[in-house]
Structures are given as structure tokens and as C-alpha cells.
VOVEXNU-560223 format. One line per 3 residues: number of its first residue (from 1); their letters; for each residue x negated, z, y negated of N, C-alpha, C, O. Coordinates in steps of 0.2 Angstrom, whole numbers. Each point is the difference from the previous one (the first is absolute). Layout:
// residues N
NUM> a> X,Z,Y,X,Z,Y,X,Z,Y,X,Z,Y; ...;
***
This chain:
// residues 238
1> sgr> -502,446,253,4,1,6,5,5,-2,5,0,2; -7,5,-7,6,3,-4,-2,7,2,2,4,-4; -6,-3,8,-3,7,3,-5,2,-6,-3,-2,-4;
4> crh> 6,11,7,-5,4,-5,-3,5,4,3,4,4; -10,-4,-5,-4,8,5,-4,2,-3,-4,-4,-4; 3,10,4,-6,4,-4,-5,1,5,3,1,5;
7> rsa> -8,-1,-4,-6,1,3,-1,7,2,2,5,-4; -6,-3,10,0,8,0,-2,3,-4,-4,-4,-3; 4,11,1,-3,3,-6,0,9,4,4,3,4;
10> sag> -11,-1,-7,0,6,2,5,6,-4,0,-1,-6; 2,6,8,4,6,-4,-6,4,2,-2,2,6; -3,2,-14,-3,4,2,-4,-2,7,-2,-6,0;
13> tnl> 0,11,5,-5,0,5,4,-1,7,-3,-3,4; 9,5,-4,2,2,6,9,-5,1,5,2,2; -5,-10,-6,5,-2,1,-2,-7,-1,-4,-1,-4;
16> tla> 6,-2,6,-2,-10,-2,8,-2,0,4,4,4; -2,-7,-6,8,-3,-4,-1,-6,1,-5,-4,-2; 11,1,4,0,-9,-1,8,-2,-2,4,3,4;
19> agy> -1,-6,-8,6,-2,1,2,-9,-2,-4,-4,0; 9,5,0,4,-8,-1,6,-1,0,5,3,3; -5,-8,-8,9,-4,-2,-1,-7,0,-4,-4,-2;
22> lpa> 11,4,6,3,-7,-1,8,-1,-3,5,2,2; -7,-6,-6,7,-2,-5,4,-4,7,-2,-4,5; 8,5,-8,5,-4,6,3,-6,-4,4,-3,4;
25> gqa> -4,1,-10,4,-4,-3,-5,-4,-6,-6,-1,0; 11,-1,-5,-3,-2,-7,3,9,-4,3,5,2; -7,-7,-8,0,6,-5,7,2,-2,1,6,0;
28> nqv> 4,-11,-1,8,3,-2,2,4,9,5,4,1; -8,-5,2,2,4,8,-5,7,1,2,5,4; -8,-6,-8,-3,6,3,3,6,1,5,2,-3;
31> ggn> -8,2,9,3,7,2,-2,3,-3,-4,-1,-5; 7,9,6,-5,7,-3,-3,3,4,-1,7,0; -3,-11,4,-4,5,4,-7,1,-3,-3,-5,-1;
34> wwd> 1,11,1,-7,3,-2,-4,6,3,2,6,3; -8,-9,-4,-5,4,2,-5,4,-5,-1,-1,-6; -1,5,8,-7,5,-6,-3,4,4,2,3,5;
37> vfa> -10,-2,-8,-3,4,3,-4,5,-6,-2,-5,-4; 1,10,1,-2,3,-5,-3,6,3,2,4,5; -8,-3,-10,-5,8,0,4,4,-3,3,-1,-5;
40> rpd> -3,6,8,4,5,-2,-5,5,-3,-6,-1,2; 7,6,-7,-5,5,-4,-3,3,5,-6,1,0; 10,3,7,-3,5,0,-5,-5,7,-3,3,5;
43> gat> 2,-11,-6,-5,-1,5,3,-3,5,-3,-1,5; 11,1,-3,1,-4,6,2,-7,-3,0,-3,-6; 0,1,10,6,-7,0,7,-1,2,3,1,5;
46> gia> -1,-4,-10,9,1,0,3,-7,2,-1,-4,-5; 4,3,10,2,-9,2,9,1,-1,3,5,2; -1,-11,-4,7,-2,2,2,-5,0,-2,-6,-2;
49> vgd> 8,6,6,4,-7,1,6,0,-2,4,5,3; -1,-9,-6,8,2,-4,2,-7,1,-4,-4,2; 13,3,-3,3,-6,0,6,1,-4,3,6,0;
52> vtr> -2,-11,-5,5,0,-5,6,-3,3,-2,-6,2; 8,8,-2,5,-5,2,1,-5,-5,-3,0,-5; 7,-7,7,1,-5,-4,-8,-6,0,-6,1,3;
55> hgl> 8,-5,-6,-6,-4,1,0,-4,-8,6,0,-2; -12,-3,-2,1,-2,-5,-5,2,-4,-3,5,3; 0,-7,-9,-3,2,-4,2,6,-3,-4,3,-4;
58> aaa> 11,0,4,2,7,-3,-3,4,6,-4,4,-1; 7,-6,7,-5,6,5,-7,1,0,-3,5,2; -2,-10,-4,-6,-1,-1,-2,6,-6,-3,6,0;
61> aat> 6,-8,-4,-1,4,-7,1,10,3,-4,5,-1; 11,-4,3,1,4,5,-8,4,4,-2,6,1; 1,-11,2,-6,3,4,-4,3,-3,-3,5,2;
64> gql> 1,-10,-8,-8,1,-3,1,7,-4,-5,4,0; 12,-3,-2,1,7,-4,-1,7,6,-3,5,0; 7,-7,5,-1,6,6,-7,0,1,-2,6,-1;
67> rsd> -1,-10,3,-8,0,2,-4,3,-4,-5,3,2; 7,-3,-9,-3,4,-3,0,7,-2,-5,4,0; 14,-4,-2,3,10,2,-4,3,4,-4,5,-2;
70> lrt> 5,-8,10,-2,4,6,-7,3,-1,-1,6,1; -4,-14,-3,-8,4,-1,-1,4,-7,-4,4,-2; 9,-5,-1,0,6,-7,3,6,2,-2,5,-3;
73> rac> 5,-4,7,4,8,0,-3,2,8,1,5,3; -6,-11,0,-5,3,7,-3,6,-3,0,6,2; -4,-11,-7,-5,4,-4,0,5,-4,-5,4,-1;
76> avg> 11,-4,-1,3,8,-6,1,6,5,-2,5,-1; 8,-7,8,2,4,3,-6,3,4,-5,-4,3; 7,12,-1,-6,3,3,0,-4,9,5,-2,3;
79> ged> -10,3,-2,-4,-4,6,6,-1,7,1,-5,3; 0,11,-1,6,2,5,7,-4,-1,4,-1,6; -1,0,-11,6,-1,-1,1,-8,-1,2,-3,-5;
82> lat> -2,2,13,0,-8,-1,8,-1,-2,2,-4,-4; 3,9,8,8,-3,2,1,0,-10,3,-4,-3; -5,8,0,0,2,-7,-1,-7,-6,4,-3,-4;
85> vld> -9,0,6,-2,-6,-1,6,-6,-2,1,-3,-6; 2,3,14,7,-4,0,4,2,-1,5,-3,-3; -4,8,3,8,4,-5,0,-1,-6,4,-3,-2;
88> qmd> -9,5,-1,0,-2,-8,0,-9,-1,2,-2,-6; -4,0,11,2,-9,-3,7,-3,1,1,-6,-1; 3,11,3,7,-1,2,3,-1,-8,6,-3,1;
91> slv> -7,4,-6,1,1,-6,0,-8,-1,5,-4,-1; -11,3,1,-2,-5,-4,1,-7,2,-2,-5,-4; 5,5,12,3,-5,4,8,-1,-4,4,-5,-1;
94> qdf> -3,10,1,9,3,0,2,-3,-10,6,-2,-1; -12,1,-3,0,-3,-5,1,-6,-1,2,-3,-5; -6,-1,11,-2,-8,-1,9,-2,2,5,2,3;
97> dma> -6,-10,-8,7,-2,3,-4,-6,2,3,-5,-1; -10,4,3,-2,-6,3,0,3,8,0,-5,4; 0,10,-2,-3,3,7,9,5,3,2,5,-4;
100> qla> 0,-6,8,4,7,2,-4,5,4,1,6,-1; -7,-8,4,-2,5,4,-7,-2,3,-3,-5,-1; 1,9,4,-7,-2,4,-2,5,5,1,6,1;
103> tci> -5,-11,4,-3,7,5,-6,0,0,-3,-5,0; -1,11,1,-10,1,0,-1,4,4,3,6,0; -7,-7,2,-6,6,4,-5,2,-5,-3,-5,-3;
106> yar> 1,11,3,-5,0,-4,-7,5,4,0,6,-1; -4,-8,3,-5,4,3,-7,2,-4,-4,-2,-4; 5,9,7,-8,2,-3,-5,0,6,2,3,6;
109> lqp> -8,-6,-6,-5,2,3,-6,2,-1,-3,-3,-5; 1,9,10,-7,5,-2,-5,-2,4,2,0,5; -8,-1,-6,-6,-1,5,0,7,4,1,6,-2;
112> pdg> -2,-8,8,2,7,6,-8,4,-1,-1,4,4; -3,-5,-9,-6,5,-3,3,4,-6,-3,5,-1; 6,-6,-1,3,3,-6,2,8,1,3,1,5;
115> ped> -5,3,-11,2,7,2,8,2,3,5,-4,-1; -4,9,4,6,1,3,4,4,-4,6,0,1; -7,3,-6,3,4,-3,7,-4,-6,-1,-2,-6;
118> grr> 6,3,9,5,-4,-2,2,2,-8,2,-5,-3; -4,10,-1,2,0,-7,-5,-5,-2,3,-4,-4; -11,2,5,-3,-3,-3,0,-6,1,-1,-3,-5;
121> tpr> 1,1,10,0,-6,5,8,-2,2,-1,2,6; 5,-3,-7,5,-3,3,-2,-3,7,-6,-2,1; 14,2,4,-2,-1,7,3,-7,-1,4,-2,-5;
124> pgw> -6,-2,10,1,-7,0,9,1,5,2,4,4; 1,-9,-7,9,-1,1,4,-6,-3,-3,-4,-4; 7,4,5,4,-5,-5,7,2,0,2,6,2;
127> sda> 3,-12,-6,7,2,0,3,-8,0,-2,-6,0; 9,8,1,2,-8,3,6,0,-4,5,3,3; -4,-6,-8,7,-2,-2,4,-7,2,0,-5,-2;
130> ghl> 4,7,7,5,-6,4,-6,-6,3,3,-5,2; -9,5,-2,-6,-4,2,0,-1,8,3,5,3; -5,-10,0,0,-2,7,-9,5,0,-4,0,-5;
133> ppv> 4,3,10,-6,6,4,-6,-5,0,2,-5,3; -7,5,-4,-7,-1,-2,-1,-2,9,4,2,3; -10,-7,0,0,1,7,-8,1,-1,-4,-1,-4;
136> vla> 4,5,10,-8,7,1,-2,-5,6,3,-2,4; -10,1,-5,-5,-4,5,-4,7,4,-4,3,-4; 4,-2,8,-6,6,1,-5,-3,3,0,-5,2;
139> pag> -6,9,-1,-6,-4,-1,-1,-3,8,-3,-5,1; 6,9,3,0,-2,5,5,-7,4,0,-3,6; 5,2,-13,3,-6,0,6,0,1,3,-4,-2;
142> tvr> 0,8,4,8,3,0,2,-1,-6,-5,-1,-4; 11,0,3,5,-1,-6,7,3,2,2,3,5; 0,-3,-12,4,5,-2,3,0,-7,-4,-2,-5;
145> llt> 10,5,4,4,-1,-7,-1,9,-2,0,4,5; -3,-3,-12,-1,5,-3,10,2,-1,4,-2,-3; -7,7,7,8,5,0,1,4,-4,-5,4,-1;
148> gai> 10,-4,-3,2,7,-2,7,0,-7,2,-5,-2; 0,9,0,5,1,-5,1,-7,-5,-4,-1,-5; 9,-3,6,1,-5,-4,5,2,-7,5,3,2;
151> gap> -6,-3,-9,3,3,-5,3,-6,0,-1,-6,3; 7,7,-8,3,-5,-5,-3,-5,-5,-5,0,-4; 10,-7,7,-8,-4,-6,-1,1,-6,4,5,-2;
154> igv> -8,-6,-4,-1,1,-6,7,-2,-5,1,-6,1; 2,9,-4,5,-1,-6,7,0,5,5,-4,-2; -5,8,8,6,2,2,2,7,-1,-3,4,4;
157> pai> 8,-1,-8,0,7,0,3,2,7,4,-2,4; -9,8,-3,-2,4,5,1,10,0,-2,3,-5; 5,-1,9,2,9,-1,-6,2,1,-2,3,-4;
160> eyr> -3,-5,10,-5,3,1,-6,-4,-3,2,-5,-4; -10,8,4,-3,-3,-2,-5,-3,6,-1,3,5; -3,-7,-6,-2,-5,4,-6,6,3,-2,4,-3;
163> sqq> 0,-5,12,-4,4,1,-7,-3,1,-1,-6,-3; -3,10,6,-7,-5,1,-3,4,7,1,5,3; -6,-10,-1,-4,3,6,-5,-1,-1,-2,-4,-4;
166> rsp> -3,9,9,-7,0,-4,-3,-1,9,4,2,4; -9,-5,-3,-3,-2,7,-6,-5,1,-1,-6,2; -4,10,-5,-7,-4,-1,-3,-3,8,-2,3,5;
169> ppv> 2,-9,-6,-1,-5,1,-7,-1,5,-5,0,-2; 6,0,7,-9,2,3,-3,-5,0,3,-5,-1; -11,4,2,-5,-2,-2,2,-9,5,2,-1,5;
172> gtt> -3,-3,-11,0,-8,5,9,-1,0,2,-5,4; 2,8,-7,8,-1,-1,0,-6,-4,-2,2,-5; 4,-6,5,6,-4,-4,4,0,-2,4,0,5;
175> vsp> 1,1,-13,6,0,0,1,-7,-4,-4,-3,-4; 10,2,5,3,-7,-1,7,2,-5,5,-2,3; -4,4,-9,4,-4,-3,3,-7,-1,-4,-4,-2;
178> yad> 10,3,3,2,-8,-3,8,0,-2,5,4,1; -5,-11,-5,7,0,-2,4,-4,5,-2,-4,4; 10,6,-4,3,-3,3,1,-9,1,4,-3,4;
181> gli> -7,3,-8,0,-9,2,-7,-2,4,-1,-6,1; -2,11,2,-6,0,5,6,-2,8,-2,-3,5; 8,6,-5,4,1,6,6,-4,2,3,-2,5;
184> etr> 0,1,-11,5,-4,-1,-3,-9,-1,-4,-3,-3; 10,2,9,2,-10,0,6,-1,2,4,4,2; -3,-9,-4,6,-1,1,5,-1,7,-1,-5,4;
187> ggd> 6,8,-5,4,1,7,-2,6,5,3,1,5; -9,3,-9,-3,2,5,2,10,-1,5,0,-3; -6,4,4,1,8,-1,-6,3,-2,-5,-2,2;
190> ids> 5,7,-7,-6,5,1,-2,1,3,-6,-1,1; 8,4,5,-2,6,5,-6,-6,4,-5,2,2; 8,-9,-2,-5,-3,5,-4,-4,-4,-4,-5,4;
193> gvq> 3,5,-12,-6,0,-3,-4,4,-1,-6,-1,-1; 10,8,2,-7,5,-1,-2,0,9,-3,5,3; 4,-9,-1,-2,2,11,-4,-7,-2,-6,0,2;
196> rll> 7,-5,-4,-4,-4,1,-7,-1,-6,-4,-4,1; 3,9,-7,-7,3,-4,-1,4,6,-5,-3,2; 7,7,2,-4,6,1,-2,-4,6,-6,1,0;
199> alv> 7,-5,3,-2,-4,6,-7,-3,-4,-5,2,2; 6,-5,-6,-5,-5,-4,-4,5,-1,-6,-1,3; 5,7,-6,-5,5,-3,-3,3,7,-5,3,-1;
202> ath> 8,-4,6,-3,3,5,-9,-5,4,-5,1,2; 9,-6,-4,-6,-5,2,-6,1,-5,-5,-1,2; 6,3,-8,-5,2,-3,-5,5,4,2,5,3;
205> rpa> -11,-8,-3,-4,7,-1,-1,4,-6,-1,-3,-5; 1,10,5,-1,3,-5,-7,0,-4,-1,1,-6; -3,-3,12,-8,-1,-4,0,-4,-3,-5,-1,-4;
208> dgp> 12,-4,4,-1,-7,-4,-1,-1,-8,-2,-4,-4; 4,13,2,4,-1,-5,6,-1,-5,3,-5,2; 0,8,-6,5,-2,-4,2,-6,-3,6,-2,-3;
211> qal> -13,-2,3,1,-5,-3,2,-6,5,4,-5,-2; -8,7,9,3,-6,4,8,2,3,4,-4,1; -3,11,-1,8,2,1,5,-5,-5,5,-2,2;
214> vdr> -7,1,-9,3,-1,-4,2,-7,1,5,-3,-2; -12,0,4,0,-8,0,6,-2,7,5,-4,0; -7,8,4,2,0,7,10,-2,-2,2,-6,0;
217> vls> 0,11,-3,7,1,0,2,-3,-6,6,-2,0; -10,0,-4,3,-7,-5,0,-7,0,2,-3,-5; -6,1,12,0,-7,3,5,0,4,2,-5,2;
220> nca> 0,10,1,6,0,6,7,1,-3,5,0,4; -3,-1,-11,5,1,-3,6,-5,0,-1,-5,-4; 5,5,8,4,-7,-1,2,-1,-6,-2,4,-4;
223> alt> 8,-9,3,4,-4,-6,2,9,-3,4,3,3; -8,-3,-9,3,5,-6,6,0,-3,2,-4,-4; 2,9,8,6,0,-6,1,7,-6,5,1,-3;
226> ddv> -12,2,3,-1,3,-6,-7,1,-2,-4,-4,4; 2,7,-7,-8,0,-3,-1,5,6,4,3,4; -12,-4,-3,-4,7,3,-5,3,-1,-4,-3,-4;
229> all> 3,9,6,-4,5,-6,-2,3,9,4,2,4; -10,-3,-5,-3,5,5,-9,3,-2,-4,-4,-1; 5,14,3,-6,0,0,-3,4,5,4,4,4;
232> aaq> -10,-4,-3,-2,4,5,-7,3,-1,-6,-3,-1; 6,11,3,-7,5,-2,0,2,6,4,1,5; -13,0,-6,-1,3,8,-6,4,-2,-6,-2,-2;
235> vll> 8,7,4,-4,8,1,-6,-1,4,-1,-1,6; -6,1,-12,-8,0,4,0,7,1,3,5,-1; -10,-6,6,-6,5,1,-1,2,-7,-1,-4,-5;
238> p> 0,11,3,-4,2,-8,-6,-1,1,-4,1,-5;
***
């Protein structure tokens, strides 16, 4: 079917994650959507979803370099400096002949039973470089978008540095960043696509876990105009 899904996996003892990817077309039309999950040196989990503009093999090559660069910088930069990681990636994209810009959201998830000393164990948070806000599913089943300041896409010269937000997700919360291919349809608009996604996520029972959510969303994708990337991370009890 061309579908690529990754089964649920625990991250430490307090997170469970699932991810999925759907290609939109043939190899020479592949998009630049991507996702990543990685362990940080401080014991937290980093998650990211991004989208390189353009399509084709050049975009796929740029995607691999961006994903690797973000992971490297995230593990080298201080734990609180989420926005700095994205700011430092600007020069990389600006040097690419293959991609003019990219969007990305990068988040740091920390188990809820960790130390509260921000100097030793940085708090959870996220920074957004021109990317669509993730969907947040509360334990009670309500859904919303993870609101906050959205900075310039990576590769766009900006006067101001990007900002970052800190908001520890309550136990049972599922955070789902995604690439815009998930909500784009031919003849449709992005706002309508986002509302359809929110309504679909609202039909998911949080107790069923993130893999069931990924399966539900990907199984309801319409005719794809771009590759789809979706992550779901749920905070569990300590």
C-alpha cells in the first residue's frame, strides 16, 4: 500500500510514542516531510516534525541533512535552548542549493517525575519555525491546538530570534505534531483541513494509546497531495 508506520515505543518510563508516514507519489515526486524522535543527553526525549519546500530527490536529500543537523545541535546545545537549535539551522538551509527554506517544530518532553531544578533538568517546551501547531488531546478527550509564538521558517533571514514556550503536559495528554500534507487537499484550504483533523482526533479515546491514534488518522487520509508525517507522544504515569 506504500504506507509506512512505526509501532508504539516507550521513551524512558513516562512516555509512549507512535509515528507514521505516507508517501504521496513516486520517488521522483517525494516530498520533504519528516519526523524524528531521539534521546537527549539529559535523559529527556526530543521530538521534531519538519517540511522542506519543493519535491523530488533534492528535497529528500535536504530532508536527511536537516534531520541529522537538528539532532546533532539539539544534543550539543544547552537543554533549555530549543529556539537556539532552530536559529542555528538557518545557515545550513541558506547554504543549500536544493532547498530555499523549511518549517520545523522541535519539542523537548520531560517525564513528570523528574527533578524541578531547571539548571540540571531543563523543563519541557517547544519552539516553532513556521510550522503548523500540533494537536493536543487532553485525558478527558478534549482537543486543541498547541498555541504559541510561531517564528520565521528556517532559512528566512529574521531580525528577531525565535521564541520558545514552556508548558509541561499533564499526565495522560497526547501531543501530535504533523506535516502539512496531513491537512492539505486539492481545492481545500488549510483552516478547513485543520478543523477536520481536530474533529478526527476528538473521536479517539486517549486510553487506546498513541498507535491507535496514528492508525485512525492515517486511515482517514484523503487523496494525498503531499507526503504525510505524523507523531503522537503520550505522557504516562510515573
